N, C-alpha and C positions, 0 to 999 in steps of 0.2 A: 448553216444558220443557224439560230435559239429555236425553240419550238413557236410554234405558229408566227413566225415572225414575217414581216411584210416584204414582199419581194419586189426586186423592179418592175416598173411597166414594163410591160410588153410594146414593141413598137406600133404604134398606131396603125398605119399606114397596112401595113404587112397583115396585122391582125383583122382590119375591118375587110380587107379586098377578100383573105381566106374564109372568114366566116360566113362573107356574105354568099360566097360563091358555094361552099360546101353546106352552110346551113345548119352546122351542128346535126345533122339526121341522120339517121339508120345506124340502130344497134347492130353489134357486129353481127355478120351472117352464120346462123348454126347457134347462135348463143345459148347457153346452159338456160334453159326455162326456171331452174332452182337456184339460180344462180345471180344475184345485183352487182352488180359490179359497180367500183368507184377509182375516179382518178384523183388522186391529191397530191400534197407533198411531205409526205410524213415518211420522211427519209431516215430518221432517227430512230433506233430501235423503241426505244421508251414511247415516244407516239405512237409509231405504228402499232405498237402492241396495246396501248390503251384506246385507239382506234378500234380494233379489232376486236377487245373486250365490249365495247359499245355496241357495235355493231352487228356481233353475236347476240346479246342481249336483246335488241330488237329484231333481232331477223329470226331466232327460232320460235316463236308462237307464228308466224306467217310460212312457218315452213319450208323457208330460203335460207341458202348464206350469203356470204358477203366478201367478194374479193376485192382487195385494194392493189393498184396499181399505184406504186407510187414515184416520184421523178424528184430532183431537184425543186426549189421551187421557182427559179428563176427559167425552167423549163414547162413546166405545167400547163401556160397559153399555148405555146410552141407544137407541145404532145397533144393537146385537145385538137387544133388543126388540122394535123394529121389523122389523127386516130378518126375526124369526123370527114375528112377527104377519101379515105378508106372503109366509110360505113362501117366504122366499129368502134363507134362513141360508147364512153360507157353512160349506164344508167344515172348515175350520180356524177357532179364535176362539181369538186370543190375550190374555187378560186379564191385570191386577193380579193381582199373588198376593193381598193384600188383597181382593180380588173374586170371587174364585174361591168364597168357601164359600157365598154367595148364590146364584150358579149352582148349585152341585150338589146343595143343601140340596132344590132343586127337583125333581130328578129329569132335568134337560136337558141333562146333560152322560153321556157314555159313559166308564166306568171304565176309564184305559189297561190295564188287564190283559183287558180284555174285548176291546178292540180290537187287542192284540198290541202294544203301545208297552211295551218294557222301560224300567225305573228302577233296572236291575241296575249297579251299578257309581257312584250319583250320591251326593253328600253325604246324610249323615242331614235337615240344615236346608232343604236341597233338595227332597227329595221330602215331607217336611213340609209346605213353602211349596204345593206341588201339591196336599196332601192335603186330604180330608175327612172325616171320624169314620173315620177308620184305610184310608181310601183314597183309592191314588192318582188325582186326574182329569185333573191338569195335569203338564207336564214343563217345566223351565226348562233353557235349555240355558246361560244365565251366570245368572249375579246380583249385586248389589249391596251395599254395606256401608257403613260410615262409618270413618274414619279420624281420626287426626292431623296436617295439614298443616304444616308449620311453614318461616319465613323462614331458612336456614340460616347466609345472611350476618349477621343480626340477632342471630341465637343465639349466632355466635361472637364477633361484638364483645360482647357482654354476659356472653361467659365463661358461659351456660349452656347444661347439656345439656339433650337433648328427654325431658320428664317423661314416669315412669312409673306415677305414681301420684299419686293425688288430693292429698298433701301435695305434693308435689313440683310438682304442677300450679300451686295458688296460689302456692308461691311462685315458679316460674318467671314464673308469668301477672306477679305485682307486680314482679318486676325488666327484663321486660320493657316495660312499662309508661311511656311517656318521652316528653311531650307529647302531640302529637297523636296517637301510635299506643299501642293498648292491648296488653295483652299476648295476649288471648284472646278468640275471635269463636264465636261458636255462633248460631243460630235457634231463636228461642221463641216463635213465631206462635204463635197458636191453633189450629193446622191439622196436615195433614200434617208437613207439613216441620217444625214444632216439637216433635212428638211422635215422628217417627223419630228427630231428634237428641237427645232429652232419653232414650230407652230405652237406648243403652249405659250410661248412668249408673243410670237406675233398676233396670234388670238385674242390672248387674254389684254392687251395693248387698244384692241377694236380693230386689228389688221383685215382684211378683206383680201379671199386670194381673188375674187369674181371682179377687185377693181384695188388692184396692189398698192397704188399710187395717192389712196385715200388721204393720206397726211397722219394714220397712228400708227402703222407700222413700224416707223423711224425708230420709236421709241426702245421696240426689241432689240432692233439693231444697233441702238446706242449704248443698251446693256450688255450684250454681248461684248464689242468693241471695249466698252469702261474694264470689265474684269478683265480684260487679255491687257489692255493697255496699264492697269495697277497690278500684271502680273500675280494679281488675284488666280488667274487659268492661266497656262499656259499658251505660248501661242502656236502649238504643234496641234490643237483642237481643229487646225484645217485637215488635218492628216489621218485623225482619230476617227475610227468606228465605233459604232456600239459595243464590240468585243473589246476594243483595246480601250476605252474609258473603262469600263471593267477590270479589265487588267491591272491600269491604273490605280484602281481603288482598293483592289486585294494588298496591292503591293505596296499599298501607302502613299503614295505619292500624291494623293488627293484626299480631303476629309470630307467631301460631298461628292457628288456626282447626278446627273441626272441620265435614268435609263429605267429599262422595263422587268416586269415580272419572269421574263424568260431567263434574267440573268440567276434569278433564287437558288435554283439547284447549284451552281456553281459555286455562290458564294456559300455555300450554307456546308460546302466540304470542307471551311476553313475555319475551324472551329474554335481558333482564337481571334479571329476576326468578330467583331462586334459590331451591328450595324443595326439600323431601322431604318422605317420610310415614310414619308408626310407628302403633302401636296406640296406640287411644283409652287415656289412664291408667285404672289402676283403684285399689280402695278401698285393697286388701293388694297389698302386690309378692309377685312371682310367680305371681300370680291371670291366669286369661286373659281378655280383656274378653268380655261377652257383647252383642254386639249385633245389632240387626236385619236381616234378609236383606229385600231389596227388588229388584226388577224382576219381571220377566211368565213366563206358563208360558203353555202351547200346551195347547189342550184342543179334542176332537173334539164338538161339538154333535150331539146325536141327531138323525136325520136318516132319511127312508122309504127311504135308499138306502145299501145295505150295501157296495157294489159302492166306491164314490167314499169309504166310509169306509175303506175297505180299505188305497185306495191313499193316503188323508192318512196312514193310521199310520205307512205305510212312509215315507214323507218324513220323519215324525217319528223315526222310528229312523235315519234318516241323519244328519238335522241334529243329532242328538245322538251321534253317533261322537267318538273321542275328537280327529280329528283335525280335525274339522270345527268344535267348540266351542272348539279353542285358536284356531284361523281367525277363527273369530267374535270371542270375547273379547278378541284383539289388536284388532279393527277396530272395537269401541264401546267399549274401555276397560273390560270388566267381568270379573269372574273366570267360569270353566268350573265347572260342576256335577260333573262327571264327575273323581274324585280323581285319574286318572292327568292327565288335561286339566290340573287348577288344578296339577299340580306342574310340567307343561311350561310352563304361562305362567306359573308365579312364577322359573322358570329363564331364563325368555326377557325379563322383564319385571322386573328386580331392583328396580327405583325404587318398584313399585307391591306390593312385598312387603307392604306392613303391611295391604292389604286382602287377599290371598290369607291371611296369620295369621289375620286376621280372622272369614274367612268361616267358616276351620276349626271355631268356634265360635259363627258367628252361628247365628240362630233365625228361626223366621216369626211375625210379628207374631197370626198366627189360629190358631196352634198348639193353643193352650190356651183359648179363647174362642169360635173358630169363627165363626157370622154375627155374633155379637155385638160383634167389635171395634170398628165404628165408635161404639158407643155408649161402650166404654171408651176410643177413642180422644179421642172429643171430651171425655170427663171428666177424664182425662189433662191434655190442653192446658189445662183448664180450672184444674187444679190450678197448674200451672206459671206460669200468667199471674198467676193471684191472687198465689203467693210473690214472684213479681218484684215486681209493683207495690205490696207492702208491705198487700196487702187481709186476708191471711190466712197463718197460720203452715203449717209444712210439715206437722203431724200434723192440723191442721184441714181443710187443703186436700184431703188424701188420705182423711180421714173424709168429706169431702161428696161426693168423688169416685165413692169407694165407691155412695153413696148414688145419684148420679147413671148412673153407670154400671149398678147393679142397675135400676131403674128404666127406666133406656132401651132396656136388652135385652129384655125383658119382651113 
């Protein structure tokens, strides 16, 4: 999966029972006192090397080394549980933001304030992503979100300006649909990819994950359905993950797409493809989009070694200094969470300003529903799948989704 991409939620029941029994306590017996250990999902060599570069920068003045254990994103939670049960938990645990509530809910993480890790100066959305019930347990040094990519050559040829509203989006997508090229592409798979892409439309319309059937999210479903019905977007979006969407864009089979900054390295390899980024269109002109904030947070598992914990906390503070956030963000195409660093990143990377602008109003998926997010996510996925495949109306789909979310979150 792309750099710092969201990973699917871990099974809640397994996670809760295992963490509760293991408590995430106990560093490895006989752990090297001069080495701080980290569990993360940096299996991509570029990301792993970038991580090590900044870990080394922050660890050297403390007289220690940092050793990473990197596993595929979907395996981090289960790997952490196994390590906890064998008393070999790492000093730092890097989790997807959507997974943090399940770990924090069991008491397995140290509150950042207790450990001496400061979140002052970070964006409210970033603080929220690392918090559970008002307490910060994880710190995100960079985040990602979604924006609208568009082929500048195709839009110029068609005389189409990048759309800013839903009405403009429908008109533009229709005009840009020619031959084998669709005007618009997005992922509507019944999983984390599809839900992540649906949220900017759902939230910007006033949809509420805590009250899915509040009568406002239906307009987002109708928009997606209208795009597919008008053949401005392919009916195959129900099977396309975010990488598939990017492949369609690169191949010239869509003029616009919803996607994230993790696609930038691949897009940049195609020198003949000229693209730009803008914020995702909104229902009403002048309103800021409300998009999901994704990425990882670094946490401190509860262990019986306060000395190692204190050293790990100092490393986290160092990693989140403004200059380090700017460097890290540039290295992995993500937006720094410290306000000053985000402003510098935007100035340094004007082509990606659309992401920086969106992050300013983006929010955490778990901010309202906490540990219930996996059930809510599954319910939302079922809703847009049923509407796009024609088996339910937007109203009926979200009413059923509310019932499913309520039952699944109990």
